[in-house]
C-alpha positions as CSV (number, residue, x, y, z in Angstrom):
1,M,7.9,20.8,-59.0
2,L,5.4,18.1,-58.2
3,T,6.4,16.2,-61.4
4,R,10.1,16.4,-60.3
5,I,9.2,14.8,-57.0
6,K,7.2,12.1,-58.7
7,G,10.1,11.5,-61.0
8,C,12.5,11.1,-58.1
9,G,10.4,8.5,-56.3
10,A,9.4,6.6,-59.5
11,R,12.5,4.5,-59.4
12,A,12.2,3.6,-55.7
13,S,10.2,0.5,-55.9
14,M,10.6,-2.7,-53.9
15,S,9.0,-6.1,-53.7
16,R,6.7,-7.2,-51.0
17,K,9.4,-9.3,-49.4
18,E,11.8,-6.4,-49.3
19,A,9.2,-4.1,-47.8
20,L,8.4,-6.6,-45.1
21,L,12.1,-7.1,-44.3
22,S,12.6,-3.3,-44.2
23,A,9.6,-2.9,-41.8
24,A,10.8,-5.8,-39.6
25,L,14.3,-4.3,-39.3
26,T,12.9,-0.9,-38.5
27,I,10.6,-2.3,-35.8
28,G,13.4,-4.5,-34.5
29,A,15.8,-1.6,-34.2
30,A,13.1,0.5,-32.4
31,L,12.7,-2.4,-29.9
32,V,16.4,-2.5,-29.3
33,V,16.5,1.2,-28.7
34,A,13.5,1.0,-26.4
35,G,15.0,-1.9,-24.5
36,T,18.2,0.1,-24.1
37,M,16.2,3.0,-22.6
38,L,14.3,0.6,-20.3
39,I,17.2,-1.5,-19.0
40,G,18.1,0.9,-16.4
41,K,16.8,4.2,-15.1
42,S,20.3,5.7,-15.2
43,P,21.0,8.8,-17.3
44,V,23.5,6.7,-19.4
45,S,21.0,4.2,-20.7
46,E,18.4,6.9,-21.4
47,T,20.9,9.1,-23.2
48,I,22.1,6.1,-25.3
49,G,18.5,5.4,-26.3
50,L,17.7,9.0,-27.2
51,V,20.9,9.4,-29.2
52,M,20.3,6.1,-31.1
53,F,16.7,6.8,-32.0
54,P,17.5,8.7,-35.3
55,G,19.3,5.6,-36.5
56,V,16.0,3.7,-36.3
57,L,14.6,5.9,-39.0
58,G,17.4,5.2,-41.3
59,V,17.4,1.4,-41.1
60,G,14.4,0.9,-43.4
61,T,15.7,3.5,-45.9
62,M,19.1,2.0,-46.0
63,T,17.7,-1.5,-46.5
64,M,15.7,-0.3,-49.5
65,Y,18.6,1.5,-51.2
66,M,21.1,-1.3,-50.7
67,R,19.3,-3.9,-52.7
68,G,21.7,-6.1,-54.6
69,H,24.7,-5.4,-52.3
70,S,26.4,-8.1,-50.3
71,P,25.1,-8.9,-46.8
72,L,28.5,-7.8,-45.4
73,A,28.1,-4.4,-47.0
74,K,24.5,-4.1,-45.5
75,V,25.7,-5.0,-42.0
76,V,28.6,-2.5,-42.2
77,L,26.6,0.4,-43.6
78,I,23.5,-0.2,-41.4
79,G,25.1,-1.5,-38.2
80,G,28.1,0.9,-38.4
81,P,26.0,4.0,-37.7
82,F,24.3,2.2,-34.8
83,V,27.7,1.5,-33.2
84,V,28.8,5.1,-33.7
85,L,25.5,6.4,-32.2
86,F,25.9,4.0,-29.3
87,L,29.4,5.3,-28.5
88,I,28.2,8.9,-28.8
89,G,25.3,8.2,-26.4
90,L,27.6,6.3,-24.0
91,V,30.1,9.2,-23.8
92,A,27.2,11.8,-23.5
93,G,25.6,9.7,-20.8
94,L,28.8,9.3,-18.8
95,L,29.5,13.0,-19.1
96,Q,26.0,13.8,-17.9
97,S,26.2,11.5,-14.9
98,A,29.6,12.7,-13.8
């Protein structure tokens, strides 16, 4: 089983530039979510931040696996889930405060 896991991860290599870009995007997304939670002390902003947090974890992973794709594809496939999570958080926060 261990060799199978090593075999799966063996192809997942990236350059130093790609690794730094992925880390910067992950940290930037985390700061955006933290800023969203700190903007207001309302249940809406806190719920939006909590719902969007899982998206932060996927930013670096998606950046790594989308090497070679167009910038537009990267924006759509990485930013799209953030928009969906934002809308889910907005609806949940509004329902919670009502």
